[in-house]
C-alpha positions, -999 to 999 in steps of 0.1 A, spaced: 816 -25 -320 804 -59 -311 769 -61 -298 764 -65 -261 763 -104 -248 729 -118 -241 736 -120 -205 748 -83 -202 734 -67 -171 715 -33 -178 708 -8 -152 714 -19 -113 726 -55 -125 697 -66 -141 704 -90 -171 689 -75 -205 673 -109 -211 655 -109 -177 644 -73 -185 629 -86 -218 612 -114 -199 599 -92 -173 582 -69 -199 572 -95 -218 554 -112 -190 537 -82 -176 525 -69 -211 510 -103 -216 491 -99 -178 478 -67 -190 463 -81 -220 448 -110 -201 433 -88 -174 421 -62 -199 402 -91 -219 393 -112 -187 374 -83 -172 349 -86 -203 343 -123 -195 332 -124 -156 312 -105 -132 314 -85 -102 337 -89 -80 363 -102 -98 356 -80 -126 366 -52 -105 396 -68 -94 406 -75 -127 406 -38 -139 424 -31 -109 450 -55 -117 452 -42 -154 459 -5 -142 485 -19 -121 501 -38 -148 500 -9 -171 520 14 -146 541 -15 -141 554 -13 -178 560 23 -176 585 15 -148 601 -11 -166 611 13 -193 640 26 -175 657 -11 -180 640 -15 -212 656 13 -228 694 5 -230 679 -29 -244 663 -7 -271 689 15 -277 714 -14 -284 690 -31 -305 681 -2 -327 719 3 -337 719 -28 -352 708 -34 -387 679 -52 -388 647 -60 -415 624 -67 -384 636 -35 -365 605 -17 -379 581 -42 -366 598 -38 -332 591 2 -336 555 -6 -344 552 -28 -309 569 1 -289 546 28 -309 514 4 -299 525 0 -264 528 38 -259 495 45 -276 476 18 -255 495 32 -220 485 70 -230 450 62 -242 447 39 -211 454 71 -186 435 93 -208 406 75 -201 408 64 -170 415 100 -157 387 114 -179 414 142 -193 401 130 -227 374 107 -235 371 105 -271 394 113 -302 385 114 -339 348 105 -332 357 73 -312 357 66 -274 393 69 -258 384 32 -245 377 22 -285 413 34 -295 429 17 -262 417 -15 -269 423 -12 -306 457 -5 -296 458 -39 -274 443 -57 -299 465 -50 -329 496 -55 -303 485 -88 -296 501 -105 -326 532 -82 -327 538 -92 -291 535 -130 -299 560 -124 -330 585 -107 -306 585 -132 -279 591 -161 -305 619 -140 -325 635 -129 -294 636 -158 -271 652 -153 -242 664 -182 -218 663 -176 -181 693 -194 -161 689 -207 -129 718 -183 -116 694 -153 -125 666 -159 -103 684 -148 -71 667 -137 -40 678 -101 -46 660 -102 -80 628 -116 -69 627 -87 -39 635 -60 -66 608 -75 -87 582 -76 -59 594 -40 -51 585 -26 -84 550 -44 -85 542 -28 -51 555 7 -63 530 0 -96 504 -7 -68 511 26 -48 514 48 -81 479 33 -92 463 44 -56 482 79 -62 466 83 -93 431 72 -85 434 96 -53 446 126 -75 415 117 -100 393 121 -69 409 149 -53 409 168 -87 372 156 -94 382 149 -129 356 127 -151 373 96 -139 363 95 -105 327 89 -119 335 57 -139 320 28 -133 342 -2 -118 344 -15 -152 357 18 -163 330 27 -184 316 63 -182 277 68 -179 257 79 -212 222 92 -209 211 66 -236 230 33 -251 251 44 -281 246 27 -313 277 0 -316 284 -31 -333 310 -57 -323 339 -64 -354 321 -70 -384 289 -73 -372 264 -50 -392 229 -32 -390 208 -53 -412 176 -41 -430 148 -54 -411 110 -50 -424 91 -49 -393 59 -62 -408 78 -92 -428 101 -99 -394 91 -128 -378 106 -145 -343 114 -184 -346 110 -198 -313 120 -235 -310 112 -244 -277 95 -272 -255 64 -266 -273 80 -268 -306 86 -246 -334 67 -213 -337 69 -182 -359 56 -149 -340 51 -117 -355 56 -85 -332 18 -82 -328 11 -116 -318 39 -114 -290 21 -80 -279 -6 -101 -268 15 -117 -242 21 -102 -209 54 -81 -207 76 -76 -180 99 -44 -173 134 -49 -159 159 -23 -150 195 -34 -162 228 -16 -168 241 -21 -204 279 -19 -203 295 -17 -235 334 -24 -237 338 7 -258 338 23 -229 302 35 -216 272 23 -198 236 32 -197 208 23 -169 176 19 -184 144 3 -179 138 -24 -205 105 -40 -215 100 -76 -231 90 -113 -227 112 -133 -203 132 -156 -225 127 -184 -200 88 -180 -209 90 -181 -247 110 -214 -245 104 -234 -216 135 -247 -196 167 -261 -212 172 -297 -206 201 -299 -180 235 -300 -196 216 -277 -225 217 -241 -234 193 -213 -251 207 -200 -286 198 -163 -294 206 -152 -329 204 -121 -348 191 -114 -383 231 -109 -388 239 -141 -379 257 -131 -345 246 -154 -316 255 -161 -277 244 -190 -260 231 -190 -221 226 -218 -195 198 -229 -177 212 -211 -146 220 -176 -166 182 -170 -176 170 -151 -143 160 -115 -154 169 -122 -191 147 -103 -219 135 -100 -256 131 -64 -253 109 -46 -279 110 -11 -256 137 9 -236 125 37 -213 88 33 -222 94 37 -260 100 15 -289 135 5 -296 151 19 -326 166 0 -354 200 13 -341 198 -3 -309 185 -36 -323 148 -32 -333 125 -52 -333 140 -73 -307 172 -72 -284 185 -93 -258 188 -78 -223 212 -98 -199 216 -82 -165 251 -84 -155 269 -91 -186 287 -66 -209 273 -51 -240 284 -81 -264 261 -103 -250 231 -84 -257 225 -96 -290 206 -69 -311 179 -78 -340 170 -110 -327 152 -132 -352 158 -168 -336 159 -182 -302 160 -223 -297 168 -247 -270 199 -267 -279 215 -300 -266 250 -286 -262 262 -267 -233 264 -231 -228 302 -228 -228 299 -243 -266 310 -210 -279 338 -184 -281 346 -166 -249 343 -135 -272 322 -136 -304 345 -140 -335 319 -121 -358 
């Protein structure tokens, strides 16, 4: 039997190529809103998280139109169909872990938080999605985009929104753990969890030999922890919110970054570096409340949480909170002169 034509219509008169294009665009939007929620602050962050959830439910609604396309493609022998199968499996895994995490029906599996699995599935999904878009290119025709189809698409988006509201309502009425998660989707933790970003690692730091190199307005200084403790400290209350799905509200004690360095030049930035090589930049207007903390909740930081010093950046996600800091410096380059997400 000959394969169906590219323009053949699936359920209820929707061209199959448009089903593919629509699903691709929705998956791309889900990935972008998920990653985007790590990069911004409230209130935009909360709306991106909502959009991420609605997009995930929209993917579920589109399955009924995608299923005939999948059956047709799977009936044909192609070397690449196993990559397509992996794409489908990862999509289901990302959706399932997202629902389990957001409802709280399961918050961990195999020693990792459910959000970790959700993010991992999404990151592995990304290159497969790019491959699928290139290898299964679809051309949208002018005649495809009629008023009826646009109304149907808008109706699906509205239905996904209503499904999200209904799911959130059930979570709250049933008093599931998901009702108590933060706007970012994270769950409360009494203490911060030891975590690392990508390939970063816990270094072997000798507290006696450790020095903080400060390259600021007053020149270059190398300060021991004992010398730092001779300076007045500041305590701030701030929430560290990790992208792996937990947050912790703590009191942090240390030294304001601005006081150690002096003000950055206009258009410049402050670079905070870890003993591991990990680093983040902050602009002149981003230093309010930012500390180099040596203690949390009145106790010295453990090595697993960044001792001797870690950066505290109120309002930013956990990957901004550089651990094991051993160098801070003023730099002439702007704060945006760095990857939006660290690559280490």
